[in-house]
N, C-alpha and C positions, 0 to 999 in steps of 0.2 A: 491282465486286462490288455486287450488288443490295442495296438497303436493306431492312431487315426491316419488315414492315407494322406500323403502329401497333396496339398491343394495347388492347383495351377493359379498363376496370377490373374487377377481380374483384368478386363480390358482397360479400365482407368489406370490401374497400376502399371500396365505395360506402356500406356500412352504417356505417363509422367516420367518413365525411366529414361536415364541417359542413353542407354543402349538403343532404345527405340528412336530417339532423335538421330543417333548415328546411322541407324538403318534407313531413316528417311533421306538423309544426306546421300548415303550410298545408292539408294534407289534413284534419286535425281541424277547422280553421276553416271550410273550405267545406262540411263535413258539416252544419253548423247551418243555414245559409240554404237549402241544397238540400233538406234534410229538411222544412223548413217549407213550401217551395213544393210539394214532392211530396205532403205531407199534405193541403194544401188543394186541390190538383189532383184527388186521388182523392176527396176529399169532394165537390167540385163534380160530378164524374162520378156519384157515388152519389146525389146529390140530383137531378141533371138527368134521369137515366134514368126513374125512376118519375114525375117531373113530366110529361114529354112523352108517356109511354105511358098513364098512368092519370089523373093530376090534370088535365091540360089538357082532355081530352074532357069531364070533369065540369064544369069552368069554362065550357065552351062550351055547356052545357045538355044533354049526353047523359047518360042514366041510367047507362051504363057505357061501357067502351071498345068501339066498334063493331068488327065483324070486319074491316072494310076499313081501319081507322085506320092500321095499320103502313105501308100503301102510300104515302100522301102523307108520312107522318112520315119514313121513311127517305129518300124522294126529296128532301125538304128538306135533309137531311144531305148527300145527294149533290150538291145545288146548291152548298152552302157549301164542301164539299171541292173541287169543281171550280173555284170562284172562288179558293180558296187555291192550288191547283196552277197556275192560269193567271196569277195576279197577284202572289202573294207569293213572295219568294226562298226557295230551298232545296227546292222541290218537295215540301213537306210532310214531309220526313224520309225515313227508310229505307222501301224497298218491302217490305211484309210477305210477299209471295209468295216472296221469296228465303230465307225462314226467319229465324231470329234471328241478327243480326250487330250487333256494337257499332259498326262502321263508323268513319269519321274523325270527329274532334271537330266538333261543330256550332258555327258562328260565331254571334256575337250577332245578326248581321243575319238569320240563318235561324231564330232561336228563335220569333218570332211566327208564322211559317208552320207550324212543327212543332206549336205549341200549338193554333193555330186549327183546322188540319186534323184533328188527333187528337181534339179536343173535339167537333167536328162529327160525327166518325165514331162516337165512343163514346156521346154523349148521345142521338143520334137512332136508334140501334138497329142499325148495321152490326155484323157478326159478327167483331169483333176486340177485343183486350184492351189494357190500358194500359201493359204492360211495355216495349214498344218505344219509345214516346214518352218515358216516364220516363227511360230510359237516355240518350236524346238531350238532353232538357231538363237533366238533371243534369250531363251532360258540358259542355254549352254554358254553363250558369250558372257552373260551377266555373272554367272558363277565363276567363269574363268577370270574375269576382271576382279571380282571380289577376292579370289585366292591370290591374285598377283598383288593386290593392295595389302592384304593381311592373310598370311598363309594359314593361321590358326583360327580362321573364322568358324564359329560354331555351326554345326550341321543345321540347326533350326533356322539360323539366320540365313544360311545358304539357300534353304527352301524358299524363304520370302524374297531373297534377292533374285533367285531364278524366276519366281512368279512375276517380279517387277520387270525383268527382261522380256518375259513373254508378253506382258501388257504393252510395253513400249513397241515391240515388234508388230504385234497384231493390230495395234492402233494406227500404225502407219498405213496399213491396208484399208482398214475400216474408216479411217479419217474421223475417228470419234473415240476418245478415251473411255467414254461411258459405254459404247458398244463393246469395246474390248473387255470392260469390267463385267458386263452381263455374260459375255461368252465364257470367260474363264471362271466366273462365279458359279455358273451352272455346271460347267464341265468338271470342276473339282469338288462340287458339292459343299462349298463353304457356306456356313450359315450361322444363325444365332447371334449373340451379342458380340462375338469376336470378329464378325465379318468385316466391319469397317476398319478395325485395327489391322487385320491381315491385308486388306486390299489397298490401304492408303499408300504404302510405298510404291505399289504398282501404278496407282492412279497418278502419283507424282512423276514417275518415270514416263508414263504415257503422255502426260501433259508436256514435259520437257521434250520428248520425242516429237510431238506435233510441232513445236516451235522449230526444232531442227529441220523438219521436213519443209516448212515454209522458207527457212533460210537457204536450204539446198536448192529449192526451186529458183530463188533469185540468183544464186551463184551459177548454177548449171544451165538453167533455161530448159531443162527436160520437161518441166510441168509437174503438177501434183496429181495424185490418184484420187478419184472421186467415184463413189458408188451411185450417187444420185442420177436418176434418168430424167433429163430435161424434156419439156414440151410433150408431156403425156396428155391424152384426152381427159378433159375435165369430168368429174364424177359428182353426181348429186347425192342427196341424203339416201342411205341404204333403204331398200324396199323389202317387203316380205319375200318376194321372189328371190332377191339376192341372198337372203338368209337361207332359203331352200337350196340355192346353188352352193353356198358355203358348206352345208351338210354333205351334199353329193361330192363336191371336189375334195373335201377332207377325207371322205370314205375311199374315193378312188386313189388319192395320193397314198393313203395307208397301204393299199393293196399293191400298187405299182412300185412304190419305194421298197417295200418288203421283198417283192420279187427280184428287184435289182440287187439288193443286198444278199439274198439267198444264192443267186447265181454266182455272185462274187465269192462267197464263202466256199461254194462247191469247187470253183476253179482254183481258189487259193490253196486248197489242200495239195495241189500238184506242184506248187512253186518251190517250197524249201528243198526238196531233194534234187531238183534240176533247174535252178534259176537261169543258167546260161542257155537252156533250151526253151523253157516255158515263156520267159519274158519276151524274147524276140518273136515267138509265135503269137503271143498276145498283141505285140505291136503290129504284126501283119493283119490280125483280125480287126484291130481298131482302124488301121489305115484302109483296109478293105471295105469296112462299113462307110467310111467317108467317101471312098471312090464310088460305091454304089449310089450314095445319095447324090453326088455330083452328076453321075451319068443319068440319073432319073429326073433331075430338076435343072433349073438354070442358076442354082445357088452355088456358093463356094464351099470348099471343104472345111473352112474355118468354122462353119456352123455346127459341124459334128465334132471337129477336133478341139482341143484346148478346153479350158474350164468354162468358158462362156461368159465370164464377167465383163469382158470388153465388148462382146458381140450382143449382149442383152439390150443395151439402149437402142441399137439399130433395129433389132428384131421388133421391139415394141413400137418404135416410131414408124417403122416401115411395114406394120402389120397388114396394111391394105394390099401390099404386093405379094402376099402369100395366099395360096389357095388352101382349103381345108386338107386336101390330099397331101400337099407338100408339108404342112405342119404335122400331120399324123406320121408321115414317113420320117420327119426330123425327130419326133419324139421317140420313135422305134429305134432308129439308128443311133441316136445320142444315148439312149438308155442302155442299149447293148454295149456300145463302146465304153460307157461309164462303168458298167458292171465289170467288164474285162479289165479296165484300168484300175478299178478298186482292188481287184484280186492280185495284181502283179506289179503295179507301179507304186511310186511314192509321191504323195501330195495330199492336199486337203480335200475333203468330201463335200464342201459346202456349195460352191458356185455351180457345178454342173447340175446339181439337183434344182437349184433356183432357176437355171435356164430351162430345164425340162418342164418345170412347173409353169413357167411363163408361156412356153410354147403350147402346152396343153390348155392353159387358160385362154389364149388367143383363139385356138381352134374351137373351144366351147362357146366363145363369145359370138360365134356365128348363129347360135341358137337363141331362142327368144328369152328375154328377161335377164340377160347377163351382159352388162356393159364391158367393154374391152378392158378398161383399167381395173375394174373389180375382178374380172376373171384372172388377170395377171397377178394381182395381189393375193388372191386366194390360192392360186396355184403355186406361187413362189413360197408363201408361208407354209403351206401344207407339205410340200415336198422337202422343204428345208428341215422341218422338225423330224421327219422320218429319216432323212439321210444323215442327220447329226446324231441319230440314236437317242433322240429326246430333245432337251433344251428348248422348251416352248417359249420362254421369255425371249431368248435370243432369236428364235425364228420370227417372232412378231417384230422385234426391233429391227432386224436386218431387212425385213420386207418394207417397213416404213422408211428406212434409210434410202432404199432404192427408189421408192415412190413417194418421197417426202412431200411433194407439192400437193398430193391428195391424201396425205396421211390422216387428216381428221375424218374424212368421209370413209376411209378404208378400215380404220382400226377395229371397228366392231365385227365386220364380216371376216376380216383376217384372223381375229382371235377365235371365232367360231370354227373356221376351217382348220386352223392349227390344232386346236384342242381335239376336234374329231379325228384328224389324221394321227395325232399322238396316241389317242386311246385305241384307234383301230390297229396301229402298228404294234402297240403293246399286247393287244389280244392275239395278234398273229405271231408274236415273238417265239412261241414254241416251234413254229414252222420255219423260223429264220435259218437255223443251222441244220444241215443234214444230220439225221439220226445215225450215230455210230453203228456200223454193221455188227450184228450179233455173230460171234465166232461159230455158233451152231447153225447159222443160216446156210 
């Protein structure tokens, strides 16, 4: 007679166990140091970006930032990222062209490579965001702390502790433990009756981390990080025309986002054999696209460079100062720079897609039947779901966090745009990666 398979403990059994209480306490404990590291990581990025783009040229004797300045600046970042990929363990962390994925826990040995490659990416102007590195750094730090506290911590417990560290780190950026929960829940595919049990230590770590962020703001005076865009144009109840626009924007975002990712995968194939050559060249291309945009408009290079999360509020609030031609050129230059950055640099894929979606939505709002705020919301949500490689719940939630003052009126059309973009990108997924060349060709 065959023996019955060993059954896993039920969620309630885990919840009542002494080990789970200890895990919750450990989750709360790791939330403190992880939040502190994440806070100063983000503050370093926020200080470094304007220093290299505007302050450094002034210190070198220029009256302002020269049009050509982004070209060598991003190329230097490319050299530093190439050195990291070539000589430091861990390959700089997760490849952002794959979308957002939490991935395996980062070892302590890989943490310097993740931090160095991501800081070189973000500080010097490549078009990626901080969310991917934050997740990896938070996870790696949490596991390191757990091992220091108890060297024989079981592997299953380390997985949950690593997830708690990721929660705490990403929530410092999103300023919402629930938003972090949605993002990581969809990314790792956790579901079923075990979801709450698995996520609870992370939610506790994120909540503790949020308190730490508030305390650090009072101590340092650096300020806190907020995604919400204030003073956006008011929006009425959605109309039939706006639902039509949601279908069109979702379809367009599915095509545009897939094209950005396909180009990134094509370039990416050239990076591993020659990172010290390809990443500086990628930096030259990103900087060149920013220089072209500056030369053709009266706008700054920061519109094309960086992730766009800090530039997004000014773009929306100052939409009236942009012509349709300038917005179209911005979408083209930012998209190409984004694609090249995805292929060669290290960072998160979320915020540049949101910025491109917002710029496209503002441009389309010049047409009939599409209010500006609705266009921005649909564009942001639709591009987010494509560039994350899915995660529709997260895409909707992040959009509403950005535009929260009009969230009630936006939610229905944003959901439609996100779902259409998600399905369109899924239908185009066979075209996403180049087909391997047949040896007989």
